N, C-alpha and C positions, 0 to 999 in steps of 0.2 A: 504492500499499499504506500501509497505518498504520502506527502505531509499534511497537503490538504487534503484528500480521500477522509484521514484516518481526523483532522480536527473537524471537518464536517459529519463523520458518523457521532465521532464526541457528544457533539455543538447537538446532535437530533439526541440523542442518548440521554442527554441529558437533561434538554426536553422532557422526554417520557419519563421519567422520574421524576420529575417536578410534579408532572400530572398527576402520577400517583398518588406522589405523599400527600397532595391538596385534597385529592377524591379523598385521602384515610382518612383526612383528620375531620372532612367531613361526616362521616361513619364514621368516625370516635365519639363525636361530638352529640348526632344521633342516636347512639349506643347500637348503631346497625354492625358491629364490625365482630359478632359473633358470641357465644356464650363458655371458649374456652376458656380456661386456665390466664393463657396471656393475654384473651380480649380483655378481659378485668383487669389485668393486669394494665394493659394500658391506657382503659377510659380512668381507673383511677389516678394514675401517673398524670395522667393529659389534664383531668379537674384539678388535682392537688397544685404541680407543679405547675403545666404548660399556660393553662389557662390565666391564673395569675399575672403568671411572668408577661403578658401579651396585654395583660390591663393597664401594664406599668408604664411600659411601650408610650 
């Protein structure tokens, strides 16, 4: 791969990852990320840590 091609691929990959994280955050806010232990930890951490930090900004 040339440097330009690699850069373009990486840029597209970062865009997709960013979109995924935004969608996942909305699911966590709504409580739609599942019922597994990990999903419960995600919701707890989001409500207790992430959400208060966003309000400070």
